[in-house]
C-alpha positions in Angstrom: 0.0 0.0 0.0 1.4 3.5 -0.7 2.9 5.4 2.3 0.3 8.3 1.1 -2.6 5.9 0.9 -5.1 7.6 3.5 -4.1 11.3 2.4 -7.0 11.3 0.0 -9.8 10.0 2.4 -8.3 12.3 5.4 -8.5 15.3 3.2 -12.2 14.8 2.2 -13.1 13.8 5.7 -11.7 16.8 7.3 -13.0 18.9 4.5 -16.5 17.3 5.2 -16.1 18.0 9.0 -15.3 21.8 8.3 -18.2 22.2 5.7 -21.6 23.4 7.4 -25.0 22.6 6.0 -25.7 26.1 5.4 -23.0 26.5 3.4 -24.0 24.3 0.9 -27.6 25.1 0.9 -28.7 22.4 3.5 -31.0 23.1 6.5 -28.8 22.9 9.7 -31.1 20.3 11.5 -31.9 19.9 15.0 -29.9 17.0 16.2 -26.2 17.2 15.0 -23.4 15.8 16.8 -20.6 17.8 14.8 -21.0 21.1 12.8 -20.1 19.6 9.7 -21.8 17.6 6.7 -22.9 13.9 7.6 -21.6 11.4 5.0 -25.1 10.8 3.8 -25.3 14.6 2.9 -22.1 14.6 1.0 -22.9 11.6 -0.9 -26.0 13.0 -2.0 -24.6 16.2 -2.8 -22.1 14.4 -4.9 -24.5 11.8 -6.5 -22.7 8.9 -5.1 -23.6 6.2 -2.8 -22.8 6.5 1.0 -21.0 3.1 0.9 -18.5 4.3 -1.8 -17.8 7.6 0.2 -16.9 5.4 3.3 -14.7 3.5 1.2 -12.7 6.6 -0.1 -12.7 8.2 3.4 -11.1 5.1 4.8 -8.8 4.8 2.3 -10.0 1.4 0.9 -11.0 2.9 -2.5 -7.9 4.8 -3.7 -8.8 5.1 -7.6 -11.8 7.3 -7.7 -12.4 8.5 -11.1 -11.9 12.2 -12.1 -15.6 12.8 -12.4 -16.2 11.6 -8.9 -13.3 13.6 -7.6 -15.0 16.7 -9.3 -18.4 15.9 -7.9 -17.0 15.7 -4.2 -14.9 18.9 -4.7 -18.0 20.8 -6.2 -20.4 19.4 -3.3 -17.8 20.8 -0.7 -17.6 24.0 -2.6 -13.9 23.8 -3.5 -12.1 26.5 -5.3 -9.4 25.8 -8.0 -6.4 25.5 -5.4 -8.6 23.0 -3.5 -9.8 20.9 -6.6 -5.9 20.5 -7.8 -5.0 19.6 -4.4 -7.7 17.1 -4.3 -6.4 15.4 -7.6 -2.9 15.4 -6.3 -3.6 13.6 -3.1 -5.7 11.1 -5.3 -2.7 10.4 -7.4 -0.5 10.2 -4.3 -2.8 7.7 -2.7 -2.9 5.4 -5.8 1.0 5.2 -5.8 0.6 7.1 -9.1 3.9 9.2 -10.2 3.2 13.0 -10.6 5.4 13.1 -13.2 8.3 11.0 -14.8 10.5 9.1 -12.4 13.2 11.6 -11.6 15.9 12.3 -8.6 14.4 15.8 -8.6 17.8 17.0 -7.9 19.4 17.1 -11.6 19.3 20.6 -13.0 19.3 20.9 -16.8 21.9 23.5 -18.1 19.1 25.3 -19.7 17.0 25.7 -16.4 20.1 26.8 -14.6 20.5 29.5 -17.5 17.0 30.5 -16.9 17.4 31.1 -13.3 20.4 33.5 -14.3 18.1 35.6 -16.5 16.1 36.8 -13.4 19.4 38.5 -12.0 19.2 40.7 -10.2 15.8 39.6 -9.0 14.9 36.9 -6.7 14.7 33.5 -8.0 15.3 30.1 -6.8 14.8 26.7 -8.3 13.6 23.9 -6.3 11.7 20.6 -6.4 8.8 19.8 -4.3 10.7 18.3 -1.6 12.2 21.6 -0.8 15.7 21.1 -2.0 17.3 24.4 -3.4 18.9 23.6 -6.5 19.9 27.0 -8.1 19.3 30.4 -7.3 20.2 34.2 -8.0 22.6 36.1 -6.4 20.2 38.2 -4.7 18.4 35.2 -3.2 21.7 34.2 -1.6 21.8 37.7 -0.2 18.4 36.9 1.6 18.9 33.3 2.3 22.6 32.9 3.5 22.7 35.2 6.7 19.5 33.2 7.7 21.4 29.9 7.8 19.3 28.6 4.8 22.1 27.7 2.9 24.6 26.5 5.5 24.3 22.9 3.9 26.0 21.5 0.9 22.4 20.2 -0.5 20.3 23.0 1.5 16.6 22.1 1.7 14.0 24.5 2.6 11.6 21.9 4.4 14.4 20.7 6.6 15.1 24.5 7.3 11.7 25.3 8.3 11.5 22.5 10.8 14.7 22.0 12.0 17.0 24.9 12.1 16.7 27.1 14.9 16.5 30.6 13.2 13.4 29.2 10.9 10.7 30.8 13.3 12.5 34.1 13.4 13.2 34.2 9.7 9.5 33.3 8.7 7.1 35.4 11.1 4.2 33.3 9.4 6.2 30.1 10.2 3.0 27.8 10.6 1.7 28.8 7.2 5.1 28.3 5.6 5.3 25.0 7.2 2.0 24.0 6.2 2.6 24.8 2.6 6.0 22.8 2.7 4.4 19.7 4.1 1.3 19.7 1.4 4.1 20.0 -1.4 5.7 16.8 -0.3 2.7 14.7 -1.8 3.9 16.2 -5.2 7.4 15.2 -4.8 9.6 14.2 -7.7 8.8 10.4 -6.9 7.0 8.4 -4.6 10.2 6.9 -3.0 12.0 10.2 -2.7 8.6 11.5 -1.1 8.3 8.7 1.2 12.2 8.9 2.2 11.7 12.6 3.0 8.8 12.1 5.2 10.1 9.3 7.0 13.3 11.3 7.8 11.4 14.4 8.7 8.9 12.5 10.9 11.8 11.0 13.0 13.6 14.3 13.3 11.0 17.0 13.4 8.3 15.0 15.4 4.8 16.0 15.9 4.9 19.5 14.4 5.7 17.6 11.0 3.7 14.5 11.3 0.4 16.2 12.6 0.6 18.3 9.4 0.9 15.3 7.3 -2.8 14.2 8.4 -4.3 17.4 7.6 -3.5 17.5 3.9 -4.4 21.4 3.4 -3.9 22.7 0.1 -1.2 25.5 0.0 -2.1 28.8 1.4 -0.3 31.0 -1.1 -0.3 34.7 -0.5 2.4 37.1 0.9 5.7 35.6 2.0 7.0 37.5 5.0 10.9 37.3 5.8 12.6 38.8 8.7 16.3 39.5 7.7 18.9 40.4 10.1 20.0 43.3 8.0 17.2 44.4 6.0 14.3 44.0 8.5 11.0 42.7 7.5 10.4 42.0 3.8 7.2 41.1 2.3 7.0 39.2 -1.4 4.5 38.2 -3.9 5.7 34.9 -5.1 5.1 33.2 -8.7 5.8 30.0 -9.5 7.0 28.8 -12.9 6.6 24.9 -13.7 9.5 23.5 -15.8 8.6 20.6 -18.1 7.1 17.4 -16.7 10.4 15.5 -17.1 12.2 17.9 -14.5 9.6 17.6 -11.9 11.1 20.9 -10.7 9.9 24.6 -10.7 11.3 28.3 -10.2 9.8 30.5 -7.6 10.2 34.4 -8.3 9.9 36.6 -5.4 8.8 40.3 -6.3 8.7 43.0 -3.4 5.0 43.3 -2.4 5.7 46.9 -1.2 8.0 49.9 -1.5 9.7 49.2 1.6 10.8 45.9 0.8 12.0 47.2 -2.9 14.2 49.8 -1.2 15.4 47.3 1.5 16.4 45.1 -1.5 17.9 48.0 -3.3 20.2 49.3 -0.4 21.1 45.2 0.2 22.6 45.0 -3.4 24.3 48.5 -3.0 26.1 47.4 0.1 27.1 44.2 -1.7 28.4 46.2 -4.6 30.3 48.4 -2.4 31.9 45.4 -0.8 32.9 43.9 -4.2 34.6 47.1 -5.2 36.5 47.4 -1.9 37.9 44.0 -2.4 
């Protein structure tokens, strides 16, 4: 059985528990032990049998059709991000690779050259496990003073959960941690994802493992950093997917406000001055 076999059912069950009857046009009812939808209510809304929904939620049916997934997501009023996360968990639960089998660490010269094109901006090439595989010089300015690049093979997921400076570096640490764990189900291949999950479970403990059972879709939004030299920085993040065979993406961090843009300009000027002095 795949290591993530229960992810799909757990996500549906959690979202059902969080969905109130009135939010989907049903009467609240007088006797309800929990505020969420009953299985029978969700099954009726999705047009499937209660027995089938039970099998999915319990992980005994790991191959629901795309039509069934769409019907369940629509019944729970999912947005586009939640629908995509539901699809991702279904593929992970069934043991299906989300892309061609790959180590996820090998960077094509063309991909590395693409990262270089973002200079002097902030860009980093990663895989879904959080491996930081290539980056621009300005990303280095941000990440190195925070200890993010201390290791020969830096990994953002390991940094967030294990490095003593991570919670200070990311004021919205809990949200960042949620997103990093959610991405593990989209790892470069099931073996790499399982190895990462097992290693992090042993080292990070409940703060990591509790997030594995929530299966929330990534939050997105502004990413806040607290830098020792520049103070609080706020970034909008755009993610550019590389070809499926790469199983990688480039994250581009753009200043979300004037204060962040000015702080970055000052950091670059200081770096340029230091280089001239040498």
